[in-house]
C-alpha positions as CSV (number, residue, x, y, z in Angstrom):
1,M,85.9,-21.2,103.3
2,Q,85.6,-17.6,103.9
3,E,88.2,-15.8,105.8
4,L,87.0,-13.5,109.1
5,I,88.9,-10.6,108.9
6,T,87.9,-9.5,112.4
7,T,89.4,-12.3,114.5
8,T,91.9,-12.0,116.9
9,D,95.1,-13.9,117.9
10,Q,93.1,-15.2,121.1
11,E,90.1,-16.3,118.8
12,R,92.3,-17.9,116.2
13,N,94.2,-20.0,119.0
14,M,90.9,-21.2,120.6
15,G,89.5,-22.0,117.2
16,M,92.6,-24.0,116.8
17,F,92.2,-25.6,120.1
18,T,88.7,-26.5,119.5
19,H,89.7,-28.6,116.5
20,L,92.8,-30.2,118.1
21,G,91.3,-30.7,121.2
22,T,89.2,-33.7,120.0
23,F,92.6,-35.8,120.0
24,L,92.2,-35.8,123.9
25,G,89.5,-38.5,123.3
26,Y,92.5,-40.9,122.4
27,F,93.3,-40.5,126.3
28,F,90.2,-39.8,128.0
29,P,86.9,-41.0,127.2
30,F,84.5,-38.5,125.7
31,A,86.9,-35.9,125.5
32,N,86.6,-35.9,121.8
33,I,83.1,-34.4,122.7
34,F,83.5,-32.6,125.8
35,V,86.6,-30.3,125.0
36,P,85.2,-28.6,121.9
37,L,81.9,-28.3,123.7
38,I,83.3,-26.7,126.4
39,I,85.6,-24.2,124.3
40,W,82.5,-23.4,122.0
41,Q,80.0,-22.8,124.7
42,S,82.5,-20.6,127.1
43,N,83.3,-18.5,123.6
44,K,79.9,-18.4,121.8
45,E,79.6,-14.4,121.6
46,S,82.4,-14.9,119.1
47,D,80.9,-15.7,115.7
48,F,84.6,-17.2,114.6
49,L,84.4,-19.4,117.4
50,D,80.6,-20.3,117.0
51,K,81.1,-21.2,113.9
52,H,84.0,-23.6,114.5
53,G,82.6,-25.1,117.6
54,K,79.3,-25.8,115.5
55,A,81.4,-27.6,112.7
56,V,83.3,-29.5,115.2
57,M,80.4,-30.7,117.3
58,N,78.3,-31.8,114.1
59,F,81.9,-33.8,112.8
60,Q,82.2,-35.5,116.3
61,L,78.6,-36.3,116.3
62,S,78.8,-37.6,112.6
63,L,81.8,-39.7,113.3
64,F,80.0,-41.1,116.7
65,L,77.1,-42.0,114.6
66,Y,79.1,-43.7,111.7
67,H,81.0,-45.8,114.5
68,L,77.6,-46.9,115.9
69,V,76.2,-47.9,112.7
70,A,79.4,-50.0,112.0
71,L,78.9,-51.5,115.5
72,L,75.4,-52.5,114.9
73,I,76.2,-54.0,111.7
74,F,79.0,-56.1,113.3
75,L,76.8,-57.2,116.3
76,A,73.8,-58.1,113.9
77,F,76.2,-60.0,111.5
78,F,77.7,-62.0,114.4
79,L,74.7,-62.6,116.5
80,T,73.7,-65.8,114.7
81,N,77.3,-66.7,114.9
82,I,77.6,-66.1,118.6
83,L,74.5,-67.8,119.3
84,D,75.6,-70.7,117.5
85,M,78.9,-70.9,119.3
86,I,77.6,-71.0,122.7
87,G,74.8,-73.4,121.7
88,L,71.9,-71.0,122.1
89,R,70.6,-71.0,118.6
90,S,67.9,-73.8,117.4
91,E,69.3,-76.7,115.5
92,D,66.8,-76.6,112.6
93,T,68.2,-73.5,111.0
94,T,69.9,-73.4,107.4
95,Y,72.6,-71.0,108.3
96,A,76.4,-71.8,108.2
97,T,77.7,-73.4,111.4
98,F,81.0,-72.6,112.9
99,G,82.9,-75.2,111.2
100,D,81.8,-74.7,107.9
101,P,84.0,-73.2,105.2
102,E,81.0,-70.7,104.4
103,F,80.8,-69.3,108.1
104,A,84.7,-68.8,107.9
105,G,85.0,-67.0,104.6
106,A,81.9,-64.6,105.3
107,T,83.3,-64.1,108.9
108,L,86.6,-63.0,107.3
109,I,85.2,-60.8,104.8
110,A,83.0,-59.3,107.6
111,V,85.7,-58.6,110.0
112,F,88.2,-57.2,107.1
113,G,85.5,-54.9,105.9
114,L,84.4,-53.3,109.2
115,V,88.3,-53.1,110.0
116,F,89.1,-51.4,107.0
117,F,86.0,-49.0,107.4
118,Y,87.3,-48.4,111.0
119,F,90.5,-47.3,109.7
120,I,89.4,-45.0,107.0
121,L,87.2,-43.2,109.4
122,Q,90.1,-42.7,111.5
123,A,92.5,-41.6,108.9
124,I,89.6,-39.1,107.7
125,Y,89.2,-38.0,111.2
126,I,92.8,-37.1,111.8
127,I,93.3,-35.7,108.5
128,T,90.3,-33.4,108.4
129,T,91.0,-32.4,112.3
130,I,94.4,-31.2,111.6
131,I,93.2,-29.4,108.3
132,G,90.5,-27.7,110.4
133,G,92.8,-26.6,113.2
134,I,95.4,-25.0,110.5
135,R,92.7,-23.3,108.9
136,A,91.2,-21.9,112.2
137,S,94.8,-20.9,113.3
138,K,94.8,-19.0,109.9
139,G,91.4,-17.3,110.6
140,K,89.4,-19.2,108.1
141,L,86.6,-21.4,108.4
142,Y,86.5,-24.9,107.7
143,D,83.5,-27.3,106.8
144,Y,84.4,-31.0,107.4
145,P,83.5,-33.5,104.8
146,L,81.1,-36.5,105.5
147,T,79.5,-34.2,108.0
148,I,75.8,-34.5,109.2
149,C,74.3,-31.1,110.3
150,F,72.9,-31.8,113.6
151,I,73.8,-28.1,114.9
152,R,73.0,-25.2,113.0
């Protein structure tokens, strides 16, 4: 979290919009990726905006990956259950069936666990994005937590 002394008001505002522009993803599909990407690519000559753009893009790509992994776990867990419900699974399996109490308990635990994971990711996203926007408006750098560094 270094402070960059050579930033202008315009750079600080654009840095803030790079972070806060990701919230447009709630209204327009993939705007959370494209808005910071456009701002970052159009202002790459600024070292300040280059660092903020990379931080935002790495965080957004990391969040996408975390959501994708959660979705794959969800689908893998429910695939046998879905096949059982529509009658496409063979009858000689030892899995719990739709009417069994074991199925209902495991399903509820998995659903609540994944919903809880999703809400934790959303809370981290909202809080850290606001913090990043505030730091950018003050001319400071911000490193998001839980970020995989895809872009260096």
